[in-house]
Structure formats: structure tokens, C-alpha cells
N, C-alpha and C positions, 0 to 999 in steps of 0.2 A: 224294417231293418232288424228288428228283434228276430223275426223268423229267418231272415237272410243270414244273420250271425250263426244261428243254430245249424243251418245247412252248410255254411262255409267252414264251420268248425269240424263237422263230420267229414267234409272233403279234406281238410287239413290232416285229420287223423288217418284217413285212408292213404294219403300221400306219404305220411310218415311210415305206415306199415309196409308200403310198397317201395320205400326208399326212392320215391320219384321226386327229385329236387325241383324239376320244372313245375309240376303240379302243386308242390308245396309253396313255391314262390307265388304262384297265382292265387292260391287260397289265402296266403298271408296278406297280399295286396287287397284282395276282396274284403277281408276282415278290417283292414286299415280304413278302407273307404266306408264300410258300414259304421264303424265307430266315429269316424269324422263327421258323417252326416248326422249322427246323434249328438254331436257336440262333446263326445267323450274323448278329448284330445290325447290324454296320457296313453290310453289303450291304442288309439289310432297310430300314434307315433311309434309305439312298441312294434306293432305289426309291420308298418311300412319299413322301419329300420331293419327288422329281421329279414324281410323280403330282399332288401338291398344288400344285406350282408351275404345271403345265400347266392345272390346274383354274382357276387365276386368270387364265389367258390366254384362256379361252373367251369368245366374244362373247355367248353366251346362258348366263349363269351361273345363271339361274333355271330352266332346264330340269331336269326331275326326274332324268334320268340324270346330269347334271353335278353336281347337289346330292348325289346318292347317292354318287358317286365321291369327292367332297370329304370326306364324313363317313367313308367307308371309309378314306381316307388318314389322317384325323385319328385314327380308332380304332386303326389300325396303329401310328402314331407314339406314341399314348398307351400302348399295350401294351409298346412298346420301353422307354419311360421307366419303366413300372411294373416291368419285368424288371430294370432298372438301379436299382430302389428309389428313384427320384425320384418319390415319391408326390404331392407337392404339384403338380408340373407335370403329372403324369399325370391328377390330379383335374381340373385346369383344362381339359385337352384333352378328356377324356371328357364334361365338362359341355357344351362347345361341340358335340361330336358328338351328344349326347343331344338338345340343342335342335334340331339339324338333322334328326334322325330324327322328332322330334315334329312338325316342320313338314311333313315328307313323309308323316306318318301311317303310318309303318312300325312295326308291332307288333314284328317280329323285331329291327329295328334298335334300338328302345327297350329290348328285353329284353337285348340284348348290352351296351349301355352302362349299364343299371341294374346288371347283374351286375359289370361292371368297377368301377363306383363302390362296389359292395358289397365287392369284394375289397380296396379301399383301406381302407375302414372296418375290415374284418377284420384287415388288416395292422397297423392302428393300435390294435388291441385294443378297438375300439368295437363290441362284439358286438350291442347293441340296434339300432344304425344299420345294421349289416351285415344283420341279419335283415330289416329294413324294405326295404332295396334288393333283396335276394335274392327277397323275396316279390313285390315289384313286377315283378322279372324273370320269375318263374314265371307271374304273371298274363298278362304280355305273350306269353310263349312258348306258353301254353295258347291264347291268342287267335289266335296265328299258326299253331298246330298243329305246332310244331317239336319233334319227338322229341329231337333233339340238345339243344336249349335246355332242355327239361324234365329231361333226364338231367343236364345240367350244374348245374341248380338243386338237384337231389337231392344231387349231389356237394358243393355249397356248404353245404347244410343239414348234411350229414354232418360237414364240417370244423368247423362251429360246435358241434355236439354233441361232437365229439372234443376241442375246446378246453376244454369243460366236463367232460371225462372221463366222459361218458355213452356208454360203449362200445357198449351194445346198440342205442341209438337211432342212433348213428353208423353201425353196421354195417347197420342196416335201410335207411338212406338211401343208403349206398354200394352196397348190393346192388341197390336199385331202379335206381340209375344204371347199374350194371354190366349188369343184365338188359336195359335198354332198348337199350344200345349193343352187346349181344352179337352181334346179327345184322348189324351195320353194317360196312362196309369202312373206316370212319373209325377206324383204329387209334390215331391220335394222341389223340383225345378219349377213346376207350375205356380207354386206359392210366391215366387219372386215377383212376377208381374201382377199377381192378384193383390199382394200387399202394396205394391207400387201404385196401382190404380186407386186403392183405398187412400193412400197417403196424399196423392196429388188432388184427388177430388176433395179431400178435406182442406187442403190449402186453398182451393178455389171456392170453398164455402158451400160445396154441394154435399150436404150432410147425408142425405138419403142414399145417394150412390156410394159414398164412402162407407156407410154402415153396411150396405148390402155386400160389398166386397170383403169387409172385415168379417162378417158372419161366415162367408165361404172359407176364408183363410183360417179362421179359428177351428172350424170343423175338420179341415184337412190336416192342419198342424197337429191337432189332438189325435187324429186317426193314425198318423205315422210316428207320433211321439217325438217330434222335432222341437227341442227346447229352444233352439236358435230362432225358429220362426214364431214360436209362442211368445218369446220375449218381445218381438216386434209387434205381434198382435195386441198384447196387453198394453204396450206403450202407446199404440195408436188409439186404443179405446180410451186411455187416460186423456190423450190430447182431444179426442172427439168430445168427451163430456166437459172438458175444461173450456173448449171453444164455444160449446153450446151454453155454458153458464148454468148447467143443471146441477145445482148443489143439493137437490133433494135426494139424489142417489149417490151412494158412495162411489168414488172413482174405482174403476176396476184396477186391481193390483197389477203392478209391473213385475214380471218374472224375468230375471236375468240369469244367463249361464255364467257360472264361475269357472274360469279356466286357470289351471295351475301351470305357470310357466316353468320350463326346465331350469335347473340351477344355473346353467351356463349355456351359451349358444356356441356352436362351432363357428370358427372364424370365416369359413368359406365353403363353397359347394364341394371343393376337393376334400376338405376335412370331413364332410358328411359321408363321402364315399368310403372313408376309412373307418368310420365310427362303427363299433361292434353293436349288435342288437342288444336291447335291454330286455330283461325279463326272461 
């Protein structure tokens, strides 16, 4: 992501020199995604809001590229608020983004937003609704032929089974997700099922399998500099040593991301569309 930021900033500079607003919007959204994956939410928010603001200045807002970049901006902002646990606002934004993807006829875009909405229901403890939205997401991912999306859906199914303490069903879904992503260079998404497998094996008391997945996750998270995943890695190491009762070794430290919430939240998704870019 550090290298991606360098490249996308060069792209942004070229777009500014050429006064190419469409390319500038795409570069800003790419930067927003880069910073969001690194857990640097202030910068991520700045870039996504700037992209959204430029979308509103376009003379031809109905062009497909313009509409697509607008929903990408909204989706990025929604994910930031979801990370900050502002579920109500995230829900409103994701529904606006989903409507945009439906108008564009994008199966992949719909899959992403169905999954995002499913995660909100999951966080609210509404398992039946979460299943419904995750299944909608799976259908759209299959329609789009997205291996990544299908893998993420298996991971989501696994979490719902895990919530119900159905360990074997959870492991089956997590393993399906892990296997799909095993040959991918997308370490950020591969880490989700890898950590989940470590977590569930630990709950089942299979310490050797749990530790093996933890070692893989730690290496990958350090390679890409993902503080979000490293926080989970170190917390699971702590639990591993605690359950083993191994007091001879110091517990591996827990490393948590610290996110600074904005001073105030916009009241609705419509408000967000009017918000000027910061920075």
C-alpha cells in the first residue's frame, strides 16, 4: 500500500497538470482506499470526500464513469464510518451506493454493497437479515465471476456460523475462503480467513493448527503493514498463550489501531453528498 500511495499520488499530480477531472477523481478514490487499508482513516476520509466533491462538479454527472466513481467514493466513506462503528450513517451511505450500482447494472458493485449492509446487520446481532444480504452478495459475486467476492462471502458465512458456535461449519466456510485466496497476491483479503481459521481452531483447543495459521497471518500482515490485521494477530497470540497457561513466556503484546473520530457526523447520506472536501 505504501508503494501504491506513491504511484497514485503521481497519477493525481499528472491529472492536475492535465486538468483531467475524471482521472483526478479516480486517483483520489484510489488514495482513499490505500489509506483505509492501512487504517489511516483521517487521510482516507479526506481523499474520498475530495473525490465525491469533484464528482459533483462534473458537467456530465450521468456518464457511467462519473456515476461509478461517485458510488466508489460513497462506498469508501461508508466503510470508514463502519470502522468507526457509526452503523446508522454507514447503513444510509451503503444504501445510496447500492442504488447507484443497481442503476449502473453492476453485479460486482451490488455484491460489495450487499455485503457491507450484511456486515451492519451482523454487528447489530440480526443474524437472519445478515444471512439474507450475504446470500444476495454471493449471488451477485457469482454472476460477476468474482473469486474475491465469493471468498469474502464464504468468510461472512463462517462468521455467522461462528457466532452460533457451530465450529465445524465455520471452519468449512473459512477454509473455502482461504483456499480461494491462497494463490492470490491480495494478502489484505487473504488475511481475513487466515485469522479466522486461527481463531476457531483456538476455540476448539487445536493449538498447533491455530499457531500455524497465526504465524502465516503475522508474516503477511507485517509484509503489507496492515495495523488492523496485526492488532488481531497479537490479540490472538495473547489468547493462545493464556489458554495454554504458559506463564514462562511473556504474553505477546497487543497492538491496537487508534482511530480519531471526526468532530461531528453528517446527519444523513444526503448531507455527505453536500460536504466539501477537507484538506
